LUMBA-633289 format. One record per atom (N, C-alpha, C): atom name; x, y, z. Coordinates in steps of 0.2 Angstrom, whole numbers, plus 5000, padded with zeros to 4 digits. Atoms other than C-alpha are relative to their C-alpha. Last residue first. Example, Ala and Ser with C-alpha at 12.3 -4.5 7.8 and 13.67 -1.06 7.14 Angstrom:
2
 site    x    y    z
    N 4996 4994 4999
   CA 5068 4995 5036
    C 4996 5005 5003
    N 5004 4994 5000
   CA 5062 4978 5039
    C 5004 5006 5000
//
This chain:
64
 site    x    y    z
    N 4998 4999 4998
   CA 4952 4605 5580
    C 5006 5000 5006
    N 5000 5004 4995
   CA 4956 4601 5564
    C 5001 5004 5006
    N 4997 4999 4993
   CA 4955 4612 5550
    C 5000 4996 5007
    N 5006 5002 4994
   CA 4951 4604 5534
    C 5005 5001 5005
    N 5002 5005 4997
   CA 4960 4614 5520
    C 4997 4999 5007
    N 4998 4997 4991
   CA 4951 4625 5509
    C 5002 4993 5002
    N 5007 5001 4997
   CA 4950 4623 5488
    C 5004 4999 5007
    N 4999 5005 4996
   CA 4962 4629 5477
    C 4994 4997 5005
    N 5000 4999 4993
   CA 4954 4641 5465
    C 5002 4993 5006
    N 5007 5005 4996
   CA 4959 4636 5449
    C 5001 5003 5007
    N 5002 4992 4995
   CA 4973 4652 5442
    C 4992 4994 5001
    N 4997 4998 4994
   CA 4985 4635 5437
    C 4997 5005 5004
    N 4997 5007 4990
   CA 4975 4624 5428
    C 5001 5004 5004
    N 4995 5009 4998
   CA 4972 4639 5414
    C 5000 4997 5005
    N 4996 5003 4991
   CA 4961 4652 5414
    C 5001 4993 4996
    N 5003 5006 4998
   CA 4956 4658 5394
    C 5003 5000 5009
    N 4994 5004 4991
   CA 4963 4674 5390
    C 4994 4996 5001
    N 5005 5002 4997
   CA 4958 4681 5369
    C 5002 4995 5010
    N 5000 5000 4993
   CA 4971 4687 5361
    C 4992 5001 5004
    N 5004 4992 5003
   CA 4968 4683 5344
    C 4999 5003 5007
    N 4998 4994 5006
   CA 4983 4672 5344
    C 4996 5006 5000
    N 4995 4997 4996
   CA 4977 4663 5362
    C 5004 5007 4998
    N 5000 4993 4994
   CA 4963 4660 5356
    C 5003 5005 5003
    N 5005 4994 5004
   CA 4967 4649 5341
    C 4998 5007 5003
    N 4997 4993 5002
   CA 4979 4643 5354
    C 4997 5004 4994
    N 5000 4997 4997
   CA 4965 4635 5364
    C 5008 5003 5000
    N 5004 4993 5000
   CA 4957 4630 5349
    C 5004 5007 5008
    N 5001 4996 5006
   CA 4969 4620 5344
    C 4997 5005 5003
    N 4991 4995 5001
   CA 4976 4614 5362
    C 4999 5003 4994
    N 5001 4995 4995
   CA 4956 4609 5363
    C 5007 5001 5001
    N 5002 4994 5000
   CA 4956 4600 5348
    C 4998 5003 5003
    N 4998 4997 5007
   CA 4971 4588 5348
    C 4997 5007 5001
    N 4996 4995 4998
   CA 4967 4584 5368
    C 5003 5003 4994
    N 5004 4995 4994
   CA 4949 4577 5360
    C 5006 5005 5000
    N 5003 4994 5008
   CA 4957 4567 5345
    C 4999 5006 5007
    N 5004 4999 5001
   CA 4969 4559 5357
    C 4997 5004 4996
    N 5002 4998 4996
   CA 4987 4559 5358
    C 4991 5001 4996
    N 5006 5005 4995
   CA 4997 4543 5352
    C 4997 5007 5003
    N 4997 4995 4990
   CA 5008 4555 5344
    C 4996 4994 5004
    N 4992 5000 4996
   CA 5008 4544 5328
    C 5000 5003 5001
    N 4999 5009 5001
   CA 4991 4534 5327
    C 5008 5004 4999
    N 5000 5008 4996
   CA 4983 4550 5334
    C 5006 4994 4996
    N 5000 5000 4994
   CA 4986 4563 5323
    C 5006 4992 5007
    N 4992 5001 5000
   CA 4984 4552 5310
    C 5002 5003 5003
    N 4998 5009 4998
   CA 4966 4549 5317
    C 5009 4999 5000
    N 4999 5004 4992
   CA 4966 4568 5319
    C 5000 4995 5003
    N 4996 4997 4998
   CA 4969 4571 5300
    C 5003 4999 5008
    N 4993 5003 5000
   CA 4957 4560 5296
    C 5005 5003 5003
    N 4999 5006 4996
   CA 4945 4569 5306
    C 5004 4996 4998
    N 4998 4997 4991
   CA 4950 4587 5297
    C 5000 4995 5002
    N 4995 5000 4996
   CA 4946 4576 5282
    C 5005 5000 5003
    N 4996 5006 4998
   CA 4931 4569 5285
    C 5009 5002 4999
    N 4996 5001 5006
   CA 4927 4589 5290
    C 5001 4991 4999
    N 4996 5000 5002
   CA 4919 4590 5305
    C 5000 4998 4995
    N 5000 5004 5010
   CA 4905 4593 5313
    C 5006 5003 4996
    N 4996 4998 5008
   CA 4906 4600 5332
    C 4999 4995 4994
    N 4998 5007 5007
   CA 4897 4593 5349
    C 5002 5005 4996
    N 5005 4992 5005
   CA 4898 4601 5364
    C 5002 4994 4999
    N 4999 5002 5009
   CA 4903 4594 5382
    C 4997 5002 4998
    N 5010 4999 5005
   CA 4905 4604 5397
    C 5004 4997 4994
    N 5004 4999 5005
   CA 4923 4604 5408
    C 4993 4998 5000
    N 5007 5002 5002
   CA 4923 4604 5427
    C 5001 5003 4991
    N 5000 4993 4999
   CA 4941 4596 5431
    C 4995 5004 4997
    N 5007 4997 5013
   CA 4937 4582 5437
    C 4999 5007 5001
//
């Protein structure tokens, strides 16, 4: 499981309605749409974030 942290944010009713409409149309969960939106916002402003491809891999088990 990925190392995610829970956080609380407040949205205007219009934004929530838009997220629900997106879910109904595309089937994308609201949380995923928010994550993608924040990631795009940060990328446009030049803020680098660590993606899934840059995670450290676990070590393999060495057999005797």
